[in-house]
N, C-alpha and C positions, 0 to 999 in steps of 0.2 A: 174604194176612195178617190176622194176628189174633196180640193180645198179651197177656200178664196178670204179677200179681204176683205169683209163686212166695211169699214169705215177708210179704203183706200189705202192704197202702200206709203202715204204721204207719212204719215205719225206725224204725235203732238211731239212737238220738243219741249225738254222738260231745264226750264232753267235760261242762263246765258249763252248764243251763241260764244264758239272759242275762234279767234283770229290772228293766224300765224302769218306770216310770211317764209315762204324758202325759195330762194334766186329770185324767179322772176313772177312768182306765182303767188296767189295770197291763197290762203285754205283757211276754209269756213267747217268748225266741228260741233255737233250739236249732238244730245244723245236724245233719242227719240225713241217712243213704244209704241208697237201694233199688234193687233187682234190678226188671228186668223184662225178660222173656222175649217172644220175637217168632219166628213160625214161618208159614213161608211153604208155603200148600197150592197144588199144580197139578194137572194133568195125568200131565205127563211130570217125567223128574229132572232136565232142561235146565231148564225153565220157572220149576221150583220151587228150583232153585240160583241161577240169575240173580236171580229175584225179592227171595231173603235179602239176594244180596250188594248191592243197591240198596238196600235200606234199611239193611243195614252202611255202607254208603261216604257216606247221608244222613247219621247220626250221627257222620261222620269232618268234613265241611265243613258245608254249609248247618243242618242237626238243629241242630249243634254251638253254631254262631253264634247259631240263632234261639232254643234253651234257655236262653242264657246272658241276651239278653235278660228272660225269664220267674224270674231268680236260679238257674235249674239248671244244672250243670256235669257234662258226661259224665264219667266217672272211667276208665271201663272199659269195651271194645266185646270181647266176647267173641267166639273164632271161629265162623264160619260150618262147622253140623255137619249130617250127612244123619241124620235124625230119621224116614225113613219105616216105617210099620206098615202088617200086613196084618190085615185086616178079612174073615176068612171069606175068596172067593178072590180078591178083588180088596186092591190093596195102596194107599194112600193115602203119596204123595208131597209131604216134607214136609225142608224144610230150617231150621233154627235157630238161632237166637244170644242173647246174653245181654248187656243192657248194666249196666252199674251206674251211678246218679245220684245226686249231691248236690245237697240244699236244703236253704232254711232252714224251717225250721216254727216260724210265729208265731200264738198264742194270746193272742187279746184276752179280760178277763175286767174287771169292773168291780170299780173297788178301794172297798175297803168298809173307812171310815174309822171311829175307837175316839173316838166322839163324849163318852164319860164315864167315868171309872174310881174306883174306891171303893176304895181304901186304909185297909186296917186292919190294925193290928198283934198278933200270934200270938204 
């Protein structure tokens, strides 16, 4: 099994970010969604398909709950598709699927205070 982030890992923000202050830190929180693509490689079509289906099923049960403990929610699990490719005279047996996830992007930065300001009349 392999995975990649076809659209990168930045994710698309949904709505407006929330800014809070905690001590001397500014905290920015935003809900983001991103896609992860999984591919199963095997010597036979059957093995490739079975492995991809097992991986997909993991996100429907055990993985769904495991990811929730990390504040990541499985939004959608795509169907398992045949993605075989021909390399010269050999066939590489592949089956794959995508999942869409939602998480909270949290960025902490130092809070900068304005110590003094000079006000002039213009």
